[in-house]
C-alpha positions in Angstrom: -110.6 109.1 -134.1 -107.8 106.5 -134.3 -104.3 107.7 -134.9 -100.7 106.5 -135.1 -99.2 109.4 -133.3 -97.8 107.4 -130.4 -96.1 105.0 -132.8 -94.7 107.8 -134.9 -93.5 109.6 -131.8 -91.9 106.5 -130.3 -90.0 105.8 -133.6 -88.2 109.1 -133.1 -87.6 108.5 -129.4 -89.6 111.6 -128.5 -91.5 112.1 -125.3 -94.9 113.5 -125.2 -93.3 116.7 -124.0 -90.9 116.8 -126.9 -93.7 116.4 -129.4 -95.8 119.0 -127.6 -93.0 121.5 -127.8 -92.6 120.9 -131.5 -96.3 121.4 -132.1 -96.6 124.3 -129.6 -99.3 122.6 -127.6 -99.4 121.2 -124.1 -98.2 117.7 -123.2 -101.7 117.0 -122.0 -103.0 117.8 -125.5 -100.6 115.3 -127.0 -101.7 112.7 -124.4 -105.4 113.3 -125.1 -104.9 113.0 -128.9 -102.8 109.8 -128.5 -105.5 108.3 -126.3 -108.4 109.2 -128.6 -109.9 111.6 -126.1 -109.4 114.7 -128.2 -109.6 115.2 -132.0 -107.1 117.8 -133.1 -108.2 120.8 -135.1 -107.5 120.8 -138.8 -104.6 123.3 -138.5 -103.0 121.1 -135.8 -103.6 117.9 -137.8 -101.8 119.6 -140.8 -99.0 120.6 -138.4 -98.6 117.0 -137.2 -98.6 115.6 -140.8 -96.0 118.1 -141.8 -93.8 117.3 -138.8 -93.9 113.6 -139.6 -93.8 114.1 -143.4 -97.0 112.1 -143.9 -100.4 112.7 -145.3 -103.1 113.4 -142.6 -104.9 110.2 -143.7 -101.8 108.2 -142.8 -101.9 109.4 -139.3 -105.6 110.0 -138.5 -108.4 107.8 -139.5 -112.1 107.9 -138.4 -113.5 105.2 -136.1 -116.0 102.8 -137.5 -118.9 104.7 -135.9 -117.8 108.2 -136.8 
């Protein structure tokens, strides 16, 4: 799944650790999501969307082959 998490985080000058703390997940989880190695659960995706005040679809989008 493609996502714009890294860009949104960078726009706010947050580290992966900062974002992880705000989402109550590990920094490794944030890193894995940003790199497309882990798809967040639906509750976590909603939490991300709420934090960035965006629709889920604005942050996460399926890959062509999904």
